[in-house]
C-alpha positions in Angstrom: 30.4 -11.4 19.2 33.0 -12.7 16.7 36.0 -10.6 16.1 35.1 -9.8 12.5 31.5 -8.7 13.3 32.7 -6.5 16.1 35.3 -4.7 14.0 33.0 -4.4 11.0 30.2 -2.9 13.1 32.6 -0.4 14.7 33.9 0.6 11.3 30.4 0.9 9.8 29.0 3.0 12.6 32.1 5.2 12.8 31.4 8.9 12.4 35.0 10.3 12.3 35.1 13.9 11.0 37.9 13.0 8.5 35.7 10.3 6.9 32.7 12.5 6.0 33.1 11.8 2.3 33.2 8.0 3.0 30.0 8.3 5.0 28.4 10.2 2.1 29.4 7.4 -0.3 28.1 4.8 2.2 24.7 6.5 2.5 24.5 6.8 -1.3 25.2 3.1 -1.7 22.5 2.3 0.9 20.1 4.7 -0.9 20.8 3.0 -4.3 20.0 -0.4 -3.0 16.9 0.9 -1.2 15.5 2.6 -4.3 16.3 -0.4 -6.5 14.6 -2.8 -4.2 11.6 -0.5 -3.6 11.2 0.2 -7.3 11.3 -3.5 -8.3 8.9 -4.6 -5.5 6.4 -1.8 -6.3 6.6 -2.6 -10.1 6.0 -6.3 -9.4 3.0 -5.5 -7.1 1.5 -3.1 -9.7 2.0 -5.5 -12.6 0.5 -8.4 -10.7 -2.3 -6.1 -9.7 -3.0 -5.1 -13.4 -3.0 -8.8 -14.4 -5.3 -9.9 -11.6 -7.8 -7.0 -12.2 -7.9 -7.4 -16.0 -8.2 -11.2 -15.8 -10.9 -10.9 -13.2 -12.9 -8.5 -15.5 -12.5 -10.6 -18.6 -13.2 -13.8 -16.9 -16.2 -12.1 -15.2 -17.6 -10.7 -18.4 -17.0 -13.5 -20.7 -17.6 -17.2 -20.5 -14.8 -19.7 -20.2 -15.5 -21.5 -23.5 -17.7 -21.1 -26.6 -18.7 -23.6 -29.2 -19.2 -22.2 -32.7 -19.3 -23.3 -36.3 -16.5 -22.6 -38.8 -19.0 -21.1 -41.2 -21.6 -18.3 -40.8 -24.2 -20.9 -40.2 -25.7 -21.2 -36.7 -25.5 -24.3 -34.4 -28.8 -25.9 -35.7 -29.2 -28.6 -33.0 -28.0 -26.6 -30.0 -30.1 -28.6 -27.7 -28.4 -31.9 -28.5 -24.9 -30.3 -28.2 -25.9 -28.7 -24.8 -27.0 -32.2 -23.5 -23.6 -33.7 -24.5 -21.6 -30.7 -23.1 -23.3 -31.0 -19.7 -21.7 -34.4 -19.3 -18.2 -33.1 -19.8 -16.1 -33.4 -16.6 -15.6 -30.1 -14.7 -18.3 -28.2 -16.8 -20.6 -26.3 -14.5 -23.1 -24.7 -16.8 -23.9 -24.7 -20.5 -26.2 -22.3 -22.4 -27.2 -21.6 -26.0 -27.0 -17.9 -26.9 -27.8 -15.7 -29.9 -25.4 -13.1 -31.2 -26.0 -10.4 -33.8 -25.4 -6.9 -34.9 -28.1 -4.2 -34.6 -28.8 -0.6 -34.0 -30.2 0.9 -30.8 -32.1 4.2 -30.5 -33.0 6.2 -27.4 -34.7 9.5 -28.2 -33.1 10.9 -31.3 -29.7 9.2 -30.7 -28.7 6.0 -32.6 -25.7 3.8 -32.0 -24.5 0.5 -33.5 -24.4 -2.4 -31.0 -23.6 -6.0 -30.6 -26.7 -8.0 -29.3 -26.5 -11.0 -27.1 -29.7 -12.9 -26.5 -29.8 -15.0 -23.2 -32.6 -16.6 -21.2 -34.5 -13.8 -19.4 -35.1 -15.9 -16.3 -31.5 -16.8 -15.6 -29.5 -14.3 -17.6 -26.1 -15.2 -19.1 -23.4 -17.3 -17.5 -21.0 -14.5 -16.8 -20.5 -12.3 -13.7 -21.7 -9.2 -15.4 -24.2 -8.6 -12.5 -21.2 -7.7 -10.4 -20.5 -4.7 -12.7 -24.0 -3.2 -12.7 -23.6 0.5 -11.7 -27.1 1.8 -12.4 -30.4 -0.1 -12.2 -30.4 -3.9 -12.1 -29.7 -6.9 -14.2 -33.3 -7.7 -15.3 -34.3 -8.9 -18.7 -37.9 -9.8 -17.8 -41.0 -8.0 -19.1 -41.3 -4.7 -17.1 -44.5 -3.0 -15.8 -44.5 -1.0 -19.1 -45.0 -4.2 -21.0 -41.5 -4.0 -22.6 -38.8 -6.5 -22.0 -35.6 -5.4 -20.3 -32.3 -4.6 -21.9 -28.9 -4.2 -20.2 -26.1 -2.3 -21.9 -22.6 -1.0 -21.3 -22.0 2.4 -19.6 -20.4 4.1 -22.6 -23.2 2.9 -25.0 -25.8 4.2 -22.6 -24.0 7.5 -22.2 -23.8 7.9 -26.0 -27.5 7.3 -26.2 -28.1 9.6 -23.2 -30.2 6.7 -21.7 -30.8 5.9 -18.1 -32.6 3.0 -16.4 -36.3 3.3 -17.3 -35.6 4.9 -20.7 -37.3 3.4 -23.8 -34.9 1.9 -26.2 -35.6 0.7 -29.8 -33.6 -2.1 -31.3 -33.3 -2.6 -35.0 -31.8 -5.7 -36.7 -31.8 -6.8 -40.3 -30.7 -10.0 -42.1 -29.1 -9.5 -45.5 -29.2 -6.3 -47.6 -31.9 -3.7 -46.7 -34.5 -3.2 -49.3 -38.2 -2.5 -49.7 -39.0 -6.2 -49.2 -36.4 -6.7 -46.5 -37.1 -4.2 -43.8 -35.4 -4.4 -40.4 -37.1 -6.0 -37.4 -37.9 -3.5 -34.7 -38.6 -4.1 -31.0 -39.0 -1.8 -28.1 -37.2 -2.4 -24.8 -36.9 -0.7 -21.4 -33.4 0.0 -20.2 -33.1 -1.8 -16.8 -29.4 -1.9 -16.1 -26.1 -0.3 -17.0 -22.8 -2.1 -16.4 -19.3 -0.8 -16.4 -16.2 -3.0 -16.6 -13.8 -0.3 -17.6 -12.9 -2.3 -20.8 -13.9 -0.4 -23.9 -14.7 -3.3 -26.1 -17.3 -4.5 -23.5 -18.8 -1.1 -22.4 -19.0 0.5 -25.9 -21.1 -1.7 -28.1 -22.7 -4.5 -26.1 -26.3 -5.1 -25.1 -28.0 -8.1 -23.5 -31.7 -8.9 -24.4 -34.0 -11.8 -23.8 -33.3 -14.7 -26.1 -36.9 -14.8 -27.2 -36.6 -11.2 -28.5 -33.3 -11.9 -30.1 -34.8 -14.8 -32.1 -37.4 -12.4 -33.5 -34.9 -9.7 -34.3 -32.3 -12.1 -35.8 -34.7 -14.5 -37.4 -33.4 -17.6 -35.8 -35.9 -20.2 -34.6 -35.3 -22.7 -31.8 -33.3 -24.9 -31.1 -30.7 -23.1 -33.3 -28.2 -20.8 -31.6 -25.3 -18.6 -32.7 -23.0 -20.4 -30.2 -22.9 -22.4 -27.0 -21.4 -20.7 -23.9 -19.7 -23.0 -21.3 -18.7 -22.2 -17.8 -16.3 -24.6 -15.9 -16.3 -25.1 -12.2 -12.8 -23.5 -11.7 -10.5 -21.3 -13.6 -7.8 -23.9 -12.9 -9.7 -26.5 -15.0 -9.9 -24.3 -18.1 -6.8 -25.9 -19.7 -8.0 -29.5 -19.1 -11.5 -28.8 -20.3 -10.1 -27.1 -23.3 -8.0 -30.1 -24.2 -11.0 -32.4 -23.9 -13.1 -30.2 -26.1 -10.4 -29.9 -28.8 -10.1 -33.7 -28.9 -13.9 -34.4 -28.9 -15.6 -31.5 -30.7 -15.8 -32.4 -34.4 -16.2 -30.4 -37.5 -18.2 -28.2 -38.3 -17.9 -27.1 -34.7 -14.8 -25.8 -32.8 -14.2 -24.7 -29.2 -12.5 -21.5 -28.2 -11.4 -20.6 -24.6 -11.6 -17.1 -23.2 -7.8 -16.8 -23.3 -7.9 -17.4 -27.0 -10.9 -15.1 -27.6 -9.1 -12.2 -25.9 -5.5 -13.2 -26.6 -4.4 -9.7 -27.5 -5.3 -8.4 -24.0 -3.7 -11.3 -22.2 -0.6 -10.9 -24.4 -0.3 -7.3 -23.4 -0.6 -8.2 -19.7 2.1 -10.9 -20.0 4.4 -8.5 -21.9 4.3 -6.1 -19.0 4.7 -8.8 -16.4 7.8 -10.1 -18.2 9.6 -6.9 -19.3 8.9 -4.3 -16.5 10.6 -6.3 -13.8 13.7 -6.9 -16.0 14.0 -3.2 -16.8 13.7 -2.1 -13.2 15.7 -5.0 -11.9 18.7 -3.4 -13.6 18.5 -0.7 -10.9 19.3 -3.3 -8.2 22.2 -4.7 -10.2 23.7 -1.2 -10.7 23.1 -0.3 -7.0 24.6 -3.6 -5.9 27.8 -3.2 -8.0 28.1 0.4 -6.7 29.2 -1.4 -3.6 32.5 -2.2 -5.3 33.4 1.4 -5.2 32.0 1.9 -1.7 33.8 -1.0 -0.1 37.0 0.0 -2.0 36.7 3.4 -0.4 36.3 1.8 3.0 39.4 -0.3 2.3 41.5 2.8 1.3 40.2 4.6 4.4 41.2 1.7 6.7 44.6 0.9 5.1 46.6 1.7 8.3 44.1 -0.2 10.4 44.5 -3.2 8.2 48.2 -3.2 8.6 47.9 -2.9 12.4 45.3 -5.7 12.5 47.6 -8.0 10.5 50.6 -7.2 12.7 48.4 -8.1 15.7 47.8 -11.5 14.2 44.6 -11.1 12.2 44.5 -13.5 9.3 43.7 -12.7 5.6 40.4 -14.5 6.0 39.4 -12.3 9.0 40.3 -9.1 7.1 38.3 -10.2 4.1 35.3 -11.1 6.3 35.4 -7.7 8.0 34.9 -5.9 4.6 32.4 -8.5 3.4 30.4 -7.8 6.5 30.5 -4.1 5.9 29.1 -4.7 2.4 26.5 -7.0 4.0 25.5 -4.1 6.3 25.1 -1.7 3.3 23.0 -4.3 1.5 20.9 -5.3 4.5 20.1 -1.7 5.5 19.2 -0.8 1.9 17.1 -3.9 1.6 15.1 -3.1 4.8 14.5 0.5 3.8 13.5 -0.6 0.2 11.1 -3.3 1.5 9.6 -0.8 4.0 9.0 1.7 1.2 7.3 -0.9 -0.9 5.1 -2.1 1.9 4.1 1.4 2.8 3.3 2.2 -0.9 1.2 -0.9 -1.3 -0.8 0.0 1.9 -1.4 3.6 0.8 -2.4 2.6 -2.7 -4.7 -0.1 -1.6 -6.4 2.1 1.1 -6.3 5.5 -0.4 -5.7 5.0 -4.2 -3.0 7.7 -4.3 -2.2 7.0 -8.0 -5.2 7.5 -10.3 -5.3 6.1 -13.9 -7.2 6.9 -17.0 -9.8 4.1 -17.2 -10.0 4.6 -21.0 -6.4 3.6 -21.4 -5.8 1.2 -18.5 -9.2 -0.4 -18.0 -9.3 0.7 -14.3 -9.5 4.0 -12.4 -6.6 3.5 -10.0 -3.3 1.5 -10.1 -4.0 -1.8 -8.5 -1.5 -3.5 -6.3 -1.1 -7.2 -5.5 2.0 -7.9 -3.5 3.3 -11.4 -3.3 5.4 -12.8 -0.5 7.4 -14.9 -3.0 8.4 -11.6 -4.8 9.7 -10.1 -1.5 11.6 -13.3 -0.7 13.2 -13.6 -4.2 14.1 -10.0 -4.5 15.6 -10.0 -1.0 17.7 -13.1 -1.7 18.9 -11.8 -5.1 19.8 -8.4 -3.6 21.8 -9.8 -0.7 23.6 -12.2 -3.1 24.5 -9.4 -5.5 25.7 -7.2 -2.6 28.0 -9.9 -1.2 29.3 -10.7 -4.7 30.0 -7.0 -5.3 31.8 -6.8 -1.9 34.0 -9.8 -2.5 36.5 -8.1 -4.8 37.4 -5.2 -2.6 37.4 -7.4 0.5 39.8 -9.7 -1.3 42.1 -6.7 -2.1 42.0 -5.7 1.6 43.0 -9.2 2.7 46.1 -9.2 0.4 47.6 -5.9 1.6 51.1 -6.1 2.9 51.2 -5.1 6.6 54.7 -3.6 6.3 53.9 -1.3 3.5 50.4 -0.2 4.6 51.4 1.0 8.0 53.3 3.9 6.3 50.5 4.5 3.8 49.9 8.2 3.4 53.1 9.3 5.2 
């Protein structure tokens, strides 16, 4: 073992009774680094988890692209547009759909809703089937002779409806009057989904496109919009660029990131700001090492003089205290990483931190640890610790051996 490492290790592990305060300061410095590292790594894991879960839910509920018109008019020749879109590179599926507002009634309860008409045989292009909590995703005609309807959990709860319940849907075009009465159809509630995102679960119902045409007064091949699903999330940007360049007026394309831009902006804001705020903890903890190592220097003033008179160079003295600062940072880092790993395991397995689904779109705090975060945080922490140790180590190396041997006498 090199001379500097041997002396630094002996100094660091020394438990002399007259150095109890120094030991306390040393443990506080280690604890500060540990808490800073653990806090930052846990925050990064939770923020990444939030982003992944919300993105997964939005990408699962919505379609990657929609083609709509600039006016309130429908896409009249949806069949022609669908044929062209199916030839676009990386496009996996294309589907015309109908959208419209309406009222739903179950028993004596009535709620406003947003209707989406999709083919009863295949359903829509989203992954909403994965979020069915009661019943099943089935828009076909049921044994009762009524077509199926699927709606969000909160909407169903407001209607006090369960799978099998009879649901009336009302829709009207224009201003209600004696000559313009609403269209009415009866459905059977077959499935209830829950994403945890209010705007999806509150006022959204899926019905067969044939029923939607009757309710909304839109004959084929017209459609409210065209839904597009690409073969990979990674290709959304390239497909979006192609559509922007090739879809002409009066149509325009919109990606799912544009459609729900406010939610994605909220996620990105958290991902950018929270690590910066908590990262200050590491900076403060690391620079606390300046005081800690200075205390070590003051405690070892006589030893420094003796070492210099025995032939130790300034570089060796500086390295001894740099290594002591390294020990503080390394031990704090190991403890902090261990705390973060333990938290991620407990949260993933036992969900020890519950959340309000109404406010956070999920019932527990998700965690998504990344190896790159652990490597980057570890590298930055050790760099800051060594930088913070440099100044007091430099002071120690410049002490005059003749004056320091009588220090304190």
